[in-house]
N, C-alpha and C positions, 0 to 999 in steps of 0.2 A: 504492500498499499505506500504510495508515495506521502511525502510528508512535504505538506507549505511551509513555508519561512517566509514569514512577514514582517517588513521590517520598516520602523518608521523613521522620517529623515527629516529635520529639518539642519540648514547649512553645514552638515556633517561630512561633506565630500570625502576630506582626509579619512576619517573612519571608515566611509566607505568602501575606500579602496584597499585597505587593508582587509575588511570582512570578508567583502564576498568573493576574492580569489578562496579566501581560509572555506567558505561555503562549497564553492564546486569541489575544490579537493577534498573534500568529505562526501560528495556525491550528490549534494542537495541539486536537487533539477527545476523545483518550482518554485522560484524565490518572488516575491512581492516586493516593491519596495512604493511607501505611502509616502510619497514628500509632502510637504506641510505649509506651501508658498514657502519655500526657501529664495534668499535673495544673493545667495552666493552663488559658487556655478555647477551647483549638484546637479540641478533638473537638466543642464543641457551634457554634462558629463553621463547622467544616468542613461539619456536618450540615446547615448552610442553605446551601450550594451545589451546586444539582442537578447541574450539569455533571461534578461529579467521581467519582467511584470513591470509597469509604472504608472500608476494613479497618482495623478498630480490635482493637487488641491490648488483651488483660485484663492482660498483666502487662507491664512491661518486660523487654523480651530484649537490649537494647544495639542497636548498629547491624548488624550480623552477622543477630540474629538476627531483626530487626524487616525488612533485606531480603529475609528466607528468607518471610517470609507473602506474598512476590508470587508466591511457586510453588504456594502453596493456590488461587488464582485457577486458573480453569480459563477457556482461548480455546477458542472456536472460530471454524475460520476458514470 
């Protein structure tokens, strides 16, 4: 059974650059990044990561609101 890894992000590109390769090395293939309207270059960098699903927030909702964006995604088994 695949495991989905959901990562929240707000202006944390440098952390993502270290985290995503580690997740890939451990075999995670369903990676979702929930971006909370970052103002650094996180979004532009994430758009070039072809193996992740990127959920872009138009407004900053804070940690809880950003995590709730995951609920908007539909999963079909």
